[in-house]
C-alpha positions, 0 to 999 in steps of 0.5 A: 500500500502506497501511503500518501500525505496530501498538502494543500491550503484548499480543503476542496483540493485535498478532498478531490485528491483523496477521492482520486487516490482512494479509487486505487487499490494500491494507495491511500491518503493517510493524512492531509495538511493545510500549512507547511508547518502541519505538513512537517509535523504530519510527515514526522508522525506518519512517515508517508511513502509519498508527499503531494506538496502545493507551493502556496501554503502561507507563512511556511511555503511549500518550498520551505516545507520540502526543505524541512522534510528533506532535512529530516529525511533525505529519502523523502519522496515529494511530488509538487502539485501546484498551479505555479508553472513558472520555470523558476518555481520548477527549478527551485522545487527540484533543487530543494529535493522534490522528485518531480513537478506536476501541474494541477491541470494534469489528468488524474491518471497522470497523478496516479502514474507519477505517484507509482513511479516516484514510489518506485524510486524514479524521478519522472518529469512531465514533457511540459515541465521539461520544456520549461526547464529547457527554456530556462536554461536558454535564458541568461541568468539574473544575478542575485542583486538583479533579482533583489532590485527587480523584486522591489521594482515589481512591488512598485518601488522607485529607483530612489527607494530601491537604492535606499533599501539595498544600500546602493546608489540610484545609478547602480539601480539604474544599471541593474534595471537596464541589464535586466531589460537586456536579458529579458528583451523588454523595454520597460519596467512593467514588461520586465515585472510581468515576465519575472512574475510569470516565470516565478523569479520574483513574487508579489508578497 
């Protein structure tokens, strides 16, 4: 029996997943959590074979929960199941230790297949997820400072405010913004913020 822990902040999603899994004779949901903290506690309590993890969970994100669980158990088998389709979301989740990444618009049969494959020790990556990772590899990477600057741009802050917040000059902020425009092939702040939000490189808090 494949024992599954379901982590999602929406009750209707957790119930739906449990219904899908309960139809299979070789697996069942042994616990469900609405927050990252609950996920870690239930993992310690039940040591499930598979954990289905959403990324958007509140104060402790799904990404943080993945890292916490993997620190407790390096062999934990975690499948991300989320609406976030940005290439940076995928990269960060897999780097944190998720076995694979599945979008919520996937068919139930795909979810069941992934549970069985990950339980068998495989790390299957759906074609659409692999395509986003390949596209990410083709893009010039942003530096850590560029991400910091663009996070504040996305939040609507002016160059002057960003300079104060990061302890750098306004001219340096302008240079970073210009460099990001070149890497993203955009010509204004709104377009840059849109691309970075979609890809999951920056997030609105």
